[in-house]
C-alpha positions in Angstrom: 0.0 0.0 0.0 1.5 3.3 -1.0 1.1 6.8 0.5 -0.3 7.1 4.0 -1.6 3.5 3.8 2.0 2.2 4.0 1.9 2.6 7.8 0.3 -0.8 8.1 3.6 -2.6 7.6 5.3 -0.8 10.4 4.2 -3.2 13.2 3.3 -6.8 12.6 4.2 -8.3 16.0 1.3 -8.7 18.4 1.8 -7.6 22.0 1.8 -10.5 24.4 -1.0 -10.9 26.9 0.3 -10.4 30.4 -1.3 -11.9 33.5 -0.5 -10.8 37.0 -0.4 -13.9 39.3 -1.0 -13.3 42.9 1.2 -15.7 45.0 -0.3 -18.2 47.3 1.4 -16.3 50.2 -1.3 -13.6 49.9 -4.1 -16.2 50.4 -2.3 -17.6 53.5 -1.8 -14.1 54.9 -5.6 -13.4 54.4 -6.5 -16.6 56.1 -4.3 -16.0 59.1 -4.8 -12.3 59.7 -8.3 -11.9 58.4 -7.2 -9.2 55.9 -10.2 -8.3 53.7 -8.2 -6.8 50.8 -4.9 -8.7 50.5 -4.4 -7.8 46.8 -5.8 -4.2 46.7 -2.5 -2.8 45.3 -2.4 -5.4 42.5 -4.4 -5.5 39.3 -6.1 -8.9 39.5 -6.0 -9.9 35.9 -7.6 -13.3 34.9 -7.0 -14.1 31.2 -10.0 -15.8 29.8 -13.7 -15.3 29.8 -16.5 -14.8 32.3 -19.9 -16.4 31.5 -23.2 -16.0 33.3 -25.2 -19.1 34.1 -28.7 -18.2 35.0 -29.7 -21.6 36.4 -26.8 -21.5 38.9 -27.3 -17.7 39.5 -23.5 -17.5 39.2 -20.8 -16.0 37.1 -18.0 -18.5 36.2 -14.5 -17.9 34.8 -13.2 -20.0 31.9 -9.5 -20.3 31.5 -9.0 -20.4 27.8 -5.5 -21.9 28.0 -6.6 -25.0 30.0 -10.3 -25.2 29.2 -11.1 -25.3 32.9 -13.7 -23.4 35.0 -11.4 -22.0 37.7 -13.6 -19.4 39.6 -17.2 -18.8 40.5 -19.2 -16.1 42.3 -22.9 -16.1 43.1 -24.5 -13.2 41.4 -28.2 -12.7 40.8 -29.2 -12.2 37.2 -31.3 -13.3 34.2 -30.8 -15.4 31.1 -28.9 -13.5 28.4 -27.0 -11.2 30.9 -23.5 -10.3 29.6 -20.3 -10.3 31.7 -17.4 -7.9 31.1 -14.3 -7.5 33.2 -12.0 -4.7 34.3 -8.8 -4.8 36.2 -10.2 -5.5 39.7 -13.9 -6.2 39.1 -16.3 -8.0 36.8 -19.8 -6.7 35.8 -22.9 -8.7 35.0 -24.9 -6.4 32.7 -28.6 -6.9 32.2 -31.4 -4.7 30.9 -32.4 -3.5 34.4 -29.3 -3.7 36.5 -25.5 -3.9 36.5 -24.0 -6.0 39.3 -20.3 -5.6 40.2 -18.3 -8.4 41.8 -14.7 -8.5 42.9 -12.5 -10.8 40.9 -10.3 -11.5 44.0 -13.0 -11.9 46.6 -15.6 -13.3 44.2 -18.4 -11.5 46.1 -21.0 -9.0 45.0 -19.8 -5.5 45.7 -22.7 -3.3 44.5 -25.4 -2.9 41.9 -26.4 0.1 39.7 -29.0 1.0 37.1 -28.0 0.9 33.4 -27.9 4.1 31.5 -30.3 2.7 28.9 -32.7 -0.2 28.4 -30.9 -0.9 25.0 -28.6 -4.0 25.0 -25.1 -2.8 25.5 -22.1 -3.5 23.3 -19.2 -4.2 25.6 -15.5 -3.4 25.1 -12.9 -4.8 27.4 -9.8 -2.7 27.2 -7.4 -0.7 29.4 -9.2 1.8 31.5 -12.6 0.0 30.9 -14.7 -1.9 30.4 -17.0 0.3 28.4 -20.7 -0.2 27.6 -21.7 1.4 24.3 -25.4 2.0 23.7 -25.2 2.5 20.0 -28.7 3.6 19.1 -28.9 6.0 22.1 -25.4 7.4 21.5 -24.2 6.8 25.1 -20.8 5.5 26.3 -20.5 4.3 29.9 -17.2 3.5 31.6 -18.2 1.2 34.4 -16.2 1.1 37.6 -15.7 3.5 40.5 -16.7 6.1 39.6 -18.9 5.3 36.6 -18.8 7.9 33.8 -21.6 8.4 31.3 -20.7 10.2 28.1 -23.3 11.5 25.6 -22.5 11.6 21.9 -25.6 13.5 20.7 -26.7 10.8 18.2 -26.3 7.2 17.1 -22.9 5.6 16.9 -21.5 2.6 15.0 -19.7 -0.4 16.4 -16.7 0.7 18.4 -13.1 -0.6 18.4 -10.2 -0.2 20.8 -6.5 0.0 20.5 -4.1 -1.5 23.0 -3.4 1.8 24.7 -7.0 1.8 25.9 -8.4 4.4 23.4 -12.0 3.7 22.3 -13.0 4.7 18.8 -16.6 5.3 17.8 -17.9 6.2 14.3 -20.7 8.7 14.0 -21.3 8.3 10.2 -24.6 10.2 10.3 -22.9 13.2 11.8 -19.7 12.7 9.7 -17.4 12.5 12.7 -15.1 9.9 14.3 -14.9 10.2 18.1 -12.3 8.8 20.5 -12.3 8.3 24.3 -8.8 8.0 25.7 -8.1 5.9 28.8 -9.3 7.9 31.8 -11.1 10.6 29.7 -14.5 11.9 30.8 -15.5 13.6 27.6 -15.2 12.1 24.0 -13.2 14.0 21.4 -14.9 14.1 18.0 -12.3 15.8 15.8 -11.7 13.5 12.9 -14.1 14.2 10.0 -15.7 11.3 8.1 -17.2 11.6 4.6 -20.7 13.2 4.9 -23.5 10.9 3.9 -21.2 7.8 3.6 -21.7 4.6 5.5 -18.8 2.6 6.9 -17.2 0.8 9.9 -14.0 0.6 11.8 -11.3 -2.1 12.3 -7.9 -2.3 13.9 -5.0 -3.5 11.8 -1.7 -4.0 13.6 -3.0 -1.8 16.4 -3.9 1.1 14.0 -7.4 2.2 13.3 -8.8 2.0 9.7 -12.2 3.2 8.3 -13.8 1.1 5.7 -16.1 3.3 3.6 -18.9 1.0 2.3 -20.3 3.8 0.1 -17.2 4.4 -1.9 -15.7 0.9 -1.3 -12.4 2.3 0.0 -10.2 1.7 3.0 -8.6 4.6 4.9 -6.1 4.8 7.7 -7.1 7.2 10.5 -4.6 10.0 10.8 -4.4 12.7 13.5 -5.9 15.3 11.1 -8.4 13.1 9.3 -8.5 10.0 7.0 -5.6 8.9 4.9 -5.7 8.3 1.2 -8.4 5.9 0.2 -7.4 2.4 -1.0 -9.8 0.4 -3.2 -11.3 -2.6 -1.4 -11.5 -4.7 -4.5 -15.1 -5.6 -3.7 -18.6 -4.1 -3.7 -19.6 -3.8 0.0 -23.2 -3.2 1.0 -24.2 -0.8 3.7 -25.0 -3.8 5.9 -21.5 -5.2 5.8 -20.0 -6.0 9.2 -16.3 -5.9 10.0 -14.2 -7.9 12.5 -12.7 -5.4 14.9 -9.2 -6.8 14.5 -7.3 -8.0 11.4 -6.6 -11.6 10.3 -2.9 -11.7 9.5 -3.1 -8.2 8.1 -6.4 -8.7 6.3 -9.7 -7.0 7.2 -12.5 -9.5 7.5 -15.8 -8.3 6.1 -19.0 -10.3 6.5 -21.5 -9.2 3.8 -24.7 -11.3 3.6 -23.5 -15.0 3.2 -20.0 -14.2 2.2 -16.7 -13.3 4.0 -14.2 -11.1 2.2 -10.6 -11.0 3.5 -9.2 -7.7 2.2 -5.4 -7.3 2.1 -4.3 -4.0 3.6 -0.6 -4.2 2.5 -0.7 -5.3 -1.2 -2.8 -5.1 -4.3 -3.8 -8.8 -4.0 -7.4 -9.6 -4.7 -9.5 -10.2 -1.6 -10.0 -13.8 -0.4 -13.7 -14.6 -0.8 -15.4 -17.3 1.3 -18.9 -18.3 0.4 -21.0 -19.4 3.5 -24.0 -21.6 3.6 -27.3 -19.8 3.6 -27.8 -18.7 7.2 -28.2 -16.0 9.8 -24.6 -15.1 10.9 -23.2 -13.4 14.0 -19.7 -12.0 13.8 -17.1 -11.8 12.3 -14.6 -11.9 15.2 -10.9 -12.5 14.8 -8.2 -14.0 17.0 -5.5 -12.4 14.8 -4.9 -15.6 12.9 -8.4 -16.9 12.2 -11.8 -15.3 11.8 -15.0 -16.9 13.1 -18.7 -16.6 12.5 -21.7 -18.4 14.0 -24.8 -19.4 12.0 -27.6 -18.8 14.4 -30.0 -20.9 12.3 -28.1 -24.1 12.7 -25.9 -23.3 15.8 -22.8 -23.9 13.7 -19.4 -22.3 14.3 -17.2 -21.6 11.3 -13.6 -20.5 11.4 -11.3 -19.4 8.5 -7.7 -18.5 8.4 -6.1 -15.8 6.3 -6.3 -17.8 3.1 -9.9 -19.0 3.6 -9.3 -22.6 4.9 -12.4 -23.8 6.8 -13.1 -25.5 10.1 -16.6 -26.0 11.5 -18.1 -27.2 14.7 -21.7 -27.9 15.8 -22.5 -26.0 19.0 -24.1 -27.7 22.0 -27.9 -27.2 22.1 -29.0 -24.2 24.3 -31.9 -21.8 24.1 -31.3 -18.4 22.7 -28.9 -17.2 20.1 -25.2 -18.1 20.6 -22.8 -15.2 21.2 -19.2 -14.9 20.0 -16.7 -12.6 21.7 -13.0 -12.1 21.8 -11.2 -12.2 25.2 -8.2 -10.2 26.2 -6.1 -13.3 25.7 -6.9 -13.2 21.9 -9.0 -16.3 22.1 -12.6 -16.4 21.0 -15.4 -17.6 23.3 -18.8 -18.8 22.1 -21.6 -19.2 24.7 -25.3 -19.4 24.8 -28.0 -17.3 26.4 -28.2 -19.6 29.4 -24.5 -20.0 29.9 -24.5 -23.8 30.0 -21.6 -24.3 27.5 -18.6 -22.4 26.3 -16.6 -23.2 23.1 -13.1 -21.8 23.2 -11.4 -21.0 19.8 -7.6 -20.8 20.3 -5.5 -18.4 18.3 -4.8 -21.0 15.7 -8.5 -22.0 15.4 -8.5 -25.1 17.5 -11.7 -25.8 19.4 -12.2 -26.7 23.1 -15.6 -27.6 24.7 -16.1 -26.3 28.2 -19.4 -27.5 29.8 -20.7 -25.3 32.7 -22.0 -27.9 35.1 -25.1 -27.3 37.2 -26.4 -28.7 40.5 -24.7 -29.2 43.8 -23.3 -32.7 43.1 -21.1 -31.9 40.1 -19.9 -28.4 40.6 -16.3 -28.2 39.6 -15.6 -24.9 41.4 -17.2 -24.2 44.8 -18.9 -20.8 45.0 -17.7 -18.1 47.4 -19.3 -18.8 50.8 -19.1 -22.6 50.7 -17.2 -24.5 53.3 -14.5 -25.2 50.8 -12.2 -22.2 50.2 -10.6 -23.7 47.1 -9.7 -26.8 45.3 -8.6 -29.6 47.6 -4.8 -30.0 48.0 -3.4 -33.4 47.2 -1.5 -35.1 50.0 -0.4 -38.6 51.1 -3.3 -41.1 51.6 -4.2 -41.7 55.3 -2.6 -44.8 56.8 -5.0 -47.7 57.4 -5.0 -49.1 61.0 -4.0 -52.7 61.4 -7.0 -55.0 61.7 -7.8 -55.9 65.3 -6.3 -59.1 66.6 -8.5 -61.9 67.9 -8.0 -62.4 71.6 -9.3 -65.1 73.9 -11.5 -63.8 76.7 -9.8 -63.7 80.1 -10.8 -66.3 82.7 -13.6 -65.3 85.1 -12.4 -63.3 88.1 -14.1 -62.6 91.5 -12.4 -59.2 91.8 -14.5 -56.1 91.6 -13.9 -53.9 88.6 -12.0 -50.7 89.2 -14.2 -47.6 89.2 -13.0 -44.7 87.0 -11.9 -41.5 88.8 -14.3 -38.8 87.7 -11.7 -36.1 88.4 -9.4 -37.6 85.8 -12.1 -37.7 83.1 -13.3 -34.1 83.6 -10.1 -32.3 82.9 -10.6 -28.6 81.8 -9.2 -27.9 78.3 -6.3 -25.4 78.2 -7.5 -21.8 77.8 -6.8 -20.2 74.4 -5.0 -16.9 75.1 -6.5 -13.7 73.5 -4.9 -12.2 70.5 -5.0 -9.0 68.5 -8.4 -8.5 66.8 -9.2 -9.6 63.2 -9.5 -7.3 60.2 -12.6 -5.2 59.8 -14.8 -6.4 56.9 -16.2 -4.4 54.0 -14.2 -1.2 54.3 -15.4 1.4 51.8 -15.0 5.2 51.3 -17.2 7.8 49.8 -15.8 11.2 48.7 -17.2 14.6 49.6 -16.1 18.2 49.4 -12.7 18.1 51.0 -14.0 15.1 53.1 -14.4 11.4 52.9 -16.8 9.1 54.8 -15.2 5.8 55.7 -17.4 2.8 56.7 -16.5 -0.7 57.8 -17.9 -3.9 59.4 -17.2 -5.3 62.8 -13.9 -7.1 63.4 -13.5 -10.3 65.5 -12.4 -9.4 69.0 -10.4 -12.7 69.3 -11.3 -13.1 73.0 -10.4 -9.6 74.1 -13.0 -6.8 74.1 -12.5 -4.2 71.4 -11.4 -0.8 72.6 -11.8 1.1 69.3 -10.9 1.3 65.6 -8.0 3.2 64.1 -8.6 4.9 60.7 -5.4 5.8 58.8 -4.6 7.6 55.6 -1.6 9.3 54.1 -1.1 12.4 56.2 -3.3 11.5 59.2 -5.2 9.1 61.4 -8.1 9.1 63.9 -9.5 6.7 66.4 -13.2 5.8 67.0 -15.1 4.0 69.7 -15.6 0.2 69.5 -19.2 0.5 68.5 -18.7 3.0 65.7 -18.9 1.8 62.1 -18.2 5.0 60.1 -16.4 8.3 60.4 -16.1 11.4 58.2 -12.6 12.6 57.6 -12.4 16.4 57.2 -9.8 18.8 55.8 -8.7 16.6 52.9 -7.3 18.1 49.7 -9.8 18.2 46.8 -8.4 16.5 43.7 -6.1 14.2 45.7 -6.8 10.4 45.8 -6.9 8.8 49.2 -7.0 5.1 50.4 -8.1 4.6 54.0 -7.0 1.7 56.2 -9.1 0.6 59.2 -7.7 -1.6 62.0 -9.4 -2.8 65.1 -7.8 -2.4 68.6 -8.2 -4.5 71.7 -6.4 -5.1 75.0 -3.7 -7.1 73.2 -2.9 -4.7 70.4 -3.8 -3.5 66.9 -5.1 -6.0 64.4 -4.4 -6.2 60.7 -5.8 -3.4 58.6 -8.3 -3.5 55.7 -8.1 -0.9 52.9 -10.9 1.0 51.2 -11.4 1.7 47.6 -9.5 4.8 46.4 -11.6 8.0 46.5 -10.9 11.6 45.3 -12.7 14.4 47.2 -14.0 17.1 44.9 -15.7 20.4 45.5 -19.4 20.5 44.5 -19.9 21.4 40.9 -20.4 25.1 40.4 -21.9 26.4 37.1 -20.7 29.6 35.6 -22.2 33.0 36.6 -23.8 35.3 34.0 -21.6 37.0 31.4 -21.1 40.7 32.2 -21.5 43.9 30.1 -24.0 42.4 27.6 -25.0 44.7 24.7 -27.0 44.0 21.6 -27.6 46.4 18.6 -30.1 45.7 15.9 -29.0 47.3 12.6 -32.4 47.4 10.8 -31.1 48.5 7.5 -28.4 45.8 7.3 -30.5 43.2 9.0 -27.7 42.4 11.5 -27.7 42.0 15.2 -24.4 42.5 16.9 -23.9 41.1 20.5 -21.0 41.8 22.8 -20.3 40.7 26.4 -17.6 40.0 29.0 -16.4 36.8 30.6 -18.4 35.8 33.7 -16.9 36.9 37.0 -17.0 33.2 38.1 -16.6 30.6 35.3 -17.5 27.9 37.9 -15.7 24.6 38.6 -16.1 22.9 35.2 -14.3 23.1 32.0 -15.4 25.8 29.6 -17.2 24.6 26.4 -18.8 27.6 24.7 -21.3 30.4 24.9 -24.9 30.1 23.7 -26.3 33.2 22.2 -30.1 33.3 21.8 -31.7 36.1 19.8 -35.4 36.6 20.5 -36.0 32.8 20.7 -35.9 32.6 16.9 -32.1 32.3 16.3 -29.4 30.6 18.4 -25.6 30.2 17.9 -22.7 28.9 19.9 -19.4 30.7 20.0 -16.2 30.5 22.0 -15.3 34.2 21.8 -17.0 37.3 23.4 -19.1 38.5 20.5 -21.4 37.3 17.8 -22.9 38.9 14.7 -26.1 37.4 13.4 -27.1 38.3 9.8 -30.4 38.1 8.1 -32.4 39.2 11.1 -35.5 41.1 9.7 -37.1 42.1 12.9 -38.2 45.8 13.5 -39.6 45.3 17.0 -37.8 45.0 20.3 -36.6 41.5 21.4 -34.5 39.9 24.1 -31.0 38.6 23.6 -29.6 36.0 26.1 -26.0 34.8 26.5 -25.1 31.8 28.7 -21.7 30.2 29.4 -21.7 26.4 29.2 -19.3 24.2 31.2 -18.9 20.5 31.9 -19.6 18.8 35.2 -17.5 16.0 36.6 -19.5 13.4 34.6 -18.7 15.2 31.4 -22.2 16.5 30.8 -22.7 20.1 29.5 -24.3 22.4 32.0 -25.5 26.0 31.2 -24.7 28.7 33.7 -26.7 31.8 34.7 -28.0 33.8 31.7 -27.4 37.4 31.0 -30.2 39.2 29.1 -30.7 42.5 27.3 -33.5 43.9 25.2 -32.9 45.6 21.9 -34.6 48.7 20.7 -37.2 48.5 18.0 -37.1 50.5 14.8 -38.5 54.0 15.6 -41.8 54.7 13.9 -41.5 56.4 10.5 -42.5 60.1 10.4 -45.6 61.1 8.5 -45.1 62.6 5.0 -45.0 66.4 5.1 -45.3 69.1 2.4 -43.9 72.6 3.1 -44.7 75.5 0.7 -42.9 78.8 0.7 -42.5 81.8 -1.7 -39.4 81.1 -3.9 -37.1 83.2 -6.0 -38.6 86.0 -8.2 -39.1 85.2 -11.9 -40.4 86.9 -15.0 -41.6 83.7 -16.6 -45.4 83.3 -17.1 -46.3 86.3 -14.8 -43.4 88.8 -15.4 -45.8 91.7 -15.8 -46.8 91.3 -12.1 -44.5 92.9 -9.5 -44.9 89.9 -7.1 -44.2 87.1 -9.6 -42.1 84.3 -8.1 -41.7 80.6 -8.1 -43.4 78.3 -5.5 -40.7 76.5 -3.5 -42.0 73.1 -2.3 -40.3 70.6 0.0 -41.7 67.0 0.4 -40.3 64.9 3.2 -40.7 61.3 4.6 -42.2 59.9 1.4 -41.2 56.4 0.1 -37.7 56.5 -1.3 -37.3 56.4 -5.0 -41.0 57.0 -5.6 -42.5 59.2 -8.4 -44.8 61.8 -6.7 -47.0 64.5 -8.2 -47.1 68.2 -7.0 -50.2 70.2 -7.8 -50.6 73.9 -7.0 -54.0 75.5 -6.1 -55.3 79.1 -5.4 -58.4 80.4 -3.7 -58.4 83.3 -6.1 -59.3 81.0 -9.0 -60.7 77.6 -8.0 -60.4 76.5 -11.6 -56.7 77.1 -11.7 -54.1 74.4 -10.9 -50.7 73.4 -12.2 -48.9 70.0 -11.7 -45.3 68.6 -11.9 -43.9 65.1 -11.2 -40.5 64.2 -9.7 -38.9 61.3 -7.9 -37.9 61.2 -4.2 -34.3 60.4 -3.2 -33.1 57.5 -1.1 -34.3 59.3 2.0 -37.8 60.0 0.7 -37.2 63.7 0.0 -37.9 65.9 -3.0 -38.0 69.7 -3.6 -39.1 71.8 -6.5 -39.2 75.5 -7.6 -42.2 75.5 -10.0 -45.5 77.1 -10.5 -44.7 80.8 -11.2 -47.4 82.9 -9.5 -48.1 86.6 -9.2 -51.3 87.3 -7.2 -50.7 89.5 -4.1 -53.0 88.6 -1.3 -54.1 85.3 -2.8 -54.1 82.1 -0.7 -52.2 79.3 -2.3 -51.2 75.7 -1.4 -49.7 72.5 -3.0 -50.9 69.0 -2.7 -48.6 65.9 -3.2 -50.1 62.7 -4.6 -48.4 59.3 -4.3 -48.8 56.4 -6.7 -51.2 54.6 -4.3 -53.6 57.6 -4.5 -52.8 59.2 -1.1 -52.8 63.0 -1.1 -50.9 65.2 1.3 -51.6 68.9 1.5 -49.0 71.6 2.3 -49.4 74.6 4.5 -51.4 77.5 3.0 -49.7 80.9 2.5 -50.8 84.4 1.5 -48.9 85.3 -1.6 -46.8 88.4 -1.5 -47.1 88.7 2.3 -43.4 88.5 2.7 
């Protein structure tokens, strides 16, 4: 691939999957000391796949490498619930609740309400997991705290790169959004072709966009899409992509056919025809791609050259689901969670039955008498069989009576020890405070005298009956972990640590902008608005200002002024400006508004006609000593309009004289016409407009000065 597309060849080696193994010593320490959180500082990674079995009301972990079920936790749920895992916790996601369980303690930690009734598309990646509600345009990063991000419209199927960046296409809006690990607000800065359909895939850990409208493939660059490369196939708008490549090829499922498109050469795509069916997928291990026919419950896998393997799936109600684990294996399970089929990186299949009932459970759930798999040891020694003895000869001696004092010996007293660890330590952040709660600790035969709560920079002691305390004077924005230890007459017991919390000040919206002015330029049909920055921009991040003009026009700007053109309103109206910031959850919050009312166009003056005696003249009436022109001024008439001037005299009602002229751009016209010479006569002028309206001037006595 030439041009920008050549970046694909830069990294072909896949990153290894790394698992953190917690040594058995931690389990021994927990058993001896009662520590409730022995691995709180370690990311408890379990490569493999969690599946929810509704009959067992349990979530079970399948180790893809061994094909064994190696962990189980009792979690309430319903058939079809999905399971996604983060670093320390797993999440059972249903339509009405999300249940979090600890991966180390295998116990339910809390429940929450989903952000949408829509079935979530889950992505397990660094900083996640994420739940994407594609139709509603919502992205939820589950965990503590949970973050809900709004995308203002539907999104396509997301993909993730190994640095934890989540990529989401918004083809209807023509934007590609990304959520970096730890971000609270998505960044939608990469433009996509307007009106084009398409989907994303990751090739050698680089994101590509497949445009199914133009049948081209583009790398995603920092400033936009790279140069398009022809797919070599006609893709429909319903085509579905595997989120990762198959040996450098993009796998595209289009109806009953898989196309494996090479991203690094001009070779023709590999085409694989599938039997007629209803397919889920495709999903790739990196070496093979798999699809599931939901009609026949058949699993098909193909390698990079199209070689086929197939497997009939165990019968189970509901549609089978196929997902890729963080160990690059594929896992196929049914709605009830009774079977899992593992597809290894090279395409090999492993059946893993999820057994039900109490008699054949392979992994004891948390809370059973068994804390783990039994440890093999030497078989117990069998006692020698009893020897047959002859009964003794009869004796006349009385049998010896047992000494009751010898049989009722008092067992040795167990000495008291330091107390056990408090259970269920948790912390909730506040404004420069945190509330720490815990469960009772075992006193170990010595009455408790109190609890000691410790954190970086301080400690406090509570009474023995207290189960929570609020820690004041903490630094907002600083993360704290609190350790609680019980105290008795022997000493201080082992501590249990809380979840990390970060105190924050209450969210504060922006105050109103200052110095707001708005001017309506009626002639140019423009409204110009100016304002100053709010005195208090609040505690959130600035987004933009919203300028609302009279309720009929609204714009968003980041500066301190706005000019709105094409506003044809002559009456007064209200202009409002509001600063918008983001709250800690990433939602946009408008601040206090500033408002001002514009002035309406002043009413137009009525037309007027003013007559005066003009310059002397000898034309027409030169024989008369008072012969002069009539000077007439017409004001406030429609601009550029032909008007008619007509002169009248009371001396001769039959006399009149007319003249037409055009008003200027200001509606003004003046004339020197109608020579007149009749001293003492009363004269006047009338102006007539094209619509027939007539306006009379003042009346003057001619020759009166």
